[in-house]
C-alpha positions in Angstrom: -6.8 4.1 -17.4 -3.1 4.8 -18.0 -0.3 5.5 -15.6 3.4 6.0 -16.2 5.7 4.0 -13.7 9.0 5.9 -13.3 12.5 4.8 -12.5 14.6 5.7 -9.5 18.3 6.2 -8.7 20.1 5.4 -5.4 22.0 8.2 -3.8 24.4 6.0 -1.8 23.7 2.4 -1.0 25.1 0.5 2.0 24.3 -3.2 2.8 24.5 -3.6 6.6 24.0 -7.3 7.1 22.1 -10.4 6.0 18.9 -11.0 8.0 17.5 -14.3 9.3 14.8 -14.2 6.6 17.4 -14.2 3.8 17.0 -10.5 3.0 19.5 -7.8 3.7 19.3 -4.7 5.9 20.4 -1.6 4.0 20.5 2.2 4.0 20.0 4.2 0.8 18.3 7.3 -0.5 15.8 6.6 -3.3 15.3 9.5 -5.7 12.6 9.3 -8.5 13.7 10.1 -12.1 11.6 10.7 -15.2 12.3 7.7 -17.3 8.9 6.0 -17.6 7.1 2.9 -18.6 3.5 3.0 -19.7 0.9 0.8 -18.0 -2.8 0.6 -19.1 -5.5 -1.4 -17.3 -9.1 -1.8 -18.5 -11.9 -4.0 -17.4 -12.3 -7.1 -19.5 -14.2 -10.4 -19.7 -11.1 -12.5 -19.3 -7.6 -11.6 -17.9 -5.1 -10.7 -20.5 -1.5 -9.3 -20.2 0.5 -8.0 -23.2 3.8 -6.1 -23.5 5.6 -3.9 -26.0 8.9 -2.0 -26.1 11.9 -3.6 -24.4 11.5 -7.4 -24.5 10.8 -8.7 -21.0 12.9 -11.6 -19.9 10.2 -13.6 -18.1 7.2 -15.6 -19.0 4.0 -13.7 -18.5 2.9 -15.6 -15.3 6.1 -14.4 -13.6 5.7 -10.7 -14.5 5.4 -8.5 -11.5 2.2 -6.8 -12.8 0.4 -10.1 -13.0 1.7 -10.9 -9.5 0.3 -7.6 -8.2 -3.1 -8.3 -9.7 -3.2 -11.8 -8.3 -2.2 -10.5 -4.9 -5.2 -8.2 -4.7 -7.5 -10.7 -6.4 -6.8 -13.1 -3.5 -8.1 -10.6 -0.9 -10.7 -9.0 -3.2 -12.4 -11.9 -5.0 -14.8 -9.5 -6.7 -11.9 -7.7 -8.5 -12.9 -8.1 -12.1 -10.8 -9.5 -14.9 -8.7 -6.9 -16.6 -6.6 -6.4 -19.7 -3.2 -5.0 -18.9 -0.7 -3.7 -21.4 2.8 -2.7 -20.3 5.1 -0.7 -22.6 8.7 -1.0 -21.3 11.2 1.8 -21.8 13.1 1.6 -18.5 16.2 -0.7 -19.0 16.1 -4.0 -17.0 18.7 -5.3 -14.7 20.0 -1.8 -14.6 19.5 -0.7 -10.9 16.7 1.7 -11.9 13.8 -0.2 -10.3 11.7 -0.5 -13.4 10.1 -3.8 -12.5 9.4 -2.7 -9.0 7.8 0.5 -10.3 5.6 -1.5 -12.6 4.4 -3.7 -9.8 3.7 -0.8 -7.4 1.9 1.2 -10.0 -0.2 -1.8 -10.8 -1.3 -2.0 -7.2 -2.1 1.8 -7.1 -3.9 1.8 -10.4 -6.1 -1.2 -9.5 -6.9 0.3 -6.1 -7.9 3.6 -7.8 -9.8 2.2 -10.7 -11.8 -0.3 -8.8 -12.2 1.7 -5.6 -10.7 -0.9 -3.3 -10.2 1.7 -0.5 -6.6 0.7 0.3 -4.6 3.2 2.3 -1.0 4.1 1.5 0.1 2.0 4.4 -1.9 -1.0 3.1 -0.5 -0.5 -0.4 3.0 -0.5 1.0 2.4 -3.8 2.8 1.1 -5.4 -0.4 4.0 -4.0 -2.4 6.6 -5.4 0.0 5.3 -8.9 -1.0 6.4 -8.1 -4.6 9.9 -6.8 -3.8 12.0 -4.8 -1.5 12.1 -1.7 -3.7 8.4 -1.7 -4.4 7.3 0.3 -1.3 9.3 3.3 -2.4 7.2 3.6 -5.6 4.0 3.7 -3.6 5.3 7.0 -2.1 7.4 8.0 -5.1 9.1 10.9 -3.3 12.8 11.3 -2.3 13.1 9.0 0.7 15.7 7.6 3.1 15.2 3.9 3.2 16.2 1.3 5.7 15.3 -2.2 6.7 14.8 -4.1 3.4 14.0 -0.8 1.8 10.5 -0.7 3.1 11.1 1.7 6.1 10.8 5.0 4.3 11.3 8.5 5.6 10.6 11.4 3.2 13.5 13.8 3.0 14.0 17.2 1.3 16.6 17.1 -1.4 16.8 20.1 -3.7 18.5 19.3 -7.0 16.7 22.0 -9.0 20.0 23.6 -9.9 21.4 20.5 -11.4 20.8 18.0 -14.2 21.4 14.2 -14.2 23.1 12.4 -17.0 22.2 8.7 -16.8 24.0 6.0 -18.8 23.2 2.3 -19.1 25.6 0.1 -21.1 23.1 -2.7 -21.6 24.8 -5.1 -19.2 22.4 -7.1 -17.1 23.5 -7.4 -13.5 21.8 -10.2 -11.5 21.0 -8.7 -8.1 21.4 -12.1 -6.4 24.9 -12.4 -7.7 25.8 -8.9 -6.6 24.6 -9.5 -3.0 26.9 -12.6 -2.7 29.9 -10.4 -3.5 29.5 -8.0 -0.6 31.2 -7.7 2.8 29.2 -5.5 5.2 31.2 -2.2 5.9 31.9 -0.4 9.1 29.8 2.8 8.9 30.8 6.1 10.5 27.8 8.1 9.1 24.3 7.2 8.1 23.4 7.9 4.5 20.7 10.2 5.8 23.3 12.5 7.4 25.6 12.5 4.3 22.7 13.4 1.9 22.1 16.6 3.9 25.7 17.8 3.4 26.8 20.0 0.4 26.7 18.0 -2.8 30.4 18.4 -3.5 31.1 16.3 -0.3 29.1 13.3 -1.6 31.9 12.1 -3.9 34.1 11.0 -0.9 31.3 9.8 1.4 28.1 8.9 -0.4 29.2 5.4 -1.7 27.5 2.5 -3.3 28.7 -0.9 -1.9 27.9 -2.7 -5.1 30.4 -0.7 -7.1 33.5 -2.6 -5.9 32.4 -6.1 -7.1 30.6 -4.9 -10.2 33.4 -2.7 -11.3 35.8 -5.6 -10.8 33.8 -7.9 -13.0 32.7 -5.2 -15.5 35.5 -2.6 -15.9 33.3 -1.0 -18.7 30.9 0.2 -16.0 33.7 1.7 -13.9 34.9 3.5 -17.0 31.5 5.2 -17.4 31.7 6.6 -13.8 35.2 7.9 -14.5 34.1 9.5 -17.7 31.2 11.3 -15.9 33.8 12.8 -13.5 36.0 13.7 -16.4 33.1 15.6 -18.0 32.6 17.6 -14.9 30.1 15.7 -12.7 29.9 17.0 -9.1 28.8 13.5 -8.0 28.7 10.2 -9.9 27.6 6.8 -8.8 26.2 3.5 -9.9 22.5 3.0 -9.1 21.4 0.0 -7.1 23.3 -3.1 -8.1 24.0 -1.7 -11.5 24.5 -1.4 -14.4 23.3 2.1 -14.8 25.6 5.0 -13.7 24.6 8.6 -13.3 26.3 11.9 -12.8 24.9 15.1 -11.3 26.1 18.2 -13.2 25.4 21.9 -13.0 22.7 22.7 -15.5 24.9 24.9 -17.7 27.6 22.2 -17.9 28.1 21.1 -21.6 28.9 17.4 -21.9 29.9 15.2 -24.8 30.0 11.5 -24.3 31.6 9.4 -27.1 29.6 6.3 -26.2 28.9 3.1 -28.2 25.6 3.1 -30.1 24.0 0.4 -27.9 24.3 2.5 -24.7 21.2 4.1 -23.3 21.8 7.7 -22.3 19.4 10.2 -20.9 19.6 13.8 -19.7 17.2 14.5 -16.9 16.3 17.7 -15.2 15.3 17.8 -11.5 
C-alpha cells in the first residue's frame, strides 16, 4: 500500500510564549501544498526500513516513520512486522513539514492497512507525540492552528485564482535555534482574522515571526522574498522556521527567477 505525504506552508506564524512543558504556544494557518514524498508499507516477516531520494540526516532508528510504527506497536502488540520504504522529495529543514507529514501518514496508513480502528481524534493524539506539526497532517486541510499546533480549526481559504511559487535555497534551518531567537510580539489581531481579509492586505499584517532572525543570519533568504515581490507576488512569506519562501501570484502572472542551480523551485496551483 502506497501513500503520498504532502508538504505544507504557513500563512502567518506567531509565537506567543514559551510553555512550562518547554514547547511554545503559537498561532498559524497551515495550508497543504502538492509537493509529495512517497511512502510504501507492506507486511513482512521482519521489520525493515529503507529510503531513497533526498538523503535523510538521521540514523534509521531516529526516523519519524519508525517512531510512528513503534508508537502503535506499543499499544497494538499484534501489529505485524512491516517493510517500509520512504522516497524523499520534500526538502528537509525547510519549513515545509516533510518529516511531520511522513510520520502522520505512517500512522494513517498503518491504521488503514491493519484495520486498527483508530478515530481521527485518536490519530491526532498519537501524532502529537511525534511532533507539533504532525496533527495537521492527520486532517490535511487548511486549518487555523493554536496551542503547540495541535488545536486545529478547519477554515475556508479560496486560492483557486492564484498560483504559488515556492523556492528553497538548500539552507538547513534548525528549528531549535530559530525558537531561541524570538521575542514574543504584542498581537492586535489573530491570524484567523487576518486570513479572512482580502489577500492584498496580507503583506502588511500576515507576518512570520521567524523571518527577522532568519533573514538577519541568512540574507540570501531575505533576498528571495524581495525577489518574489519584485516579480509581482501579491503576498510572500517564509514558511515555518525556514528556509523555504513562497509567493502567491495571479495565475496569469509570468515570472522569471534567475536562481542558482542548487535552488529548489516549484510552481504550484491551488
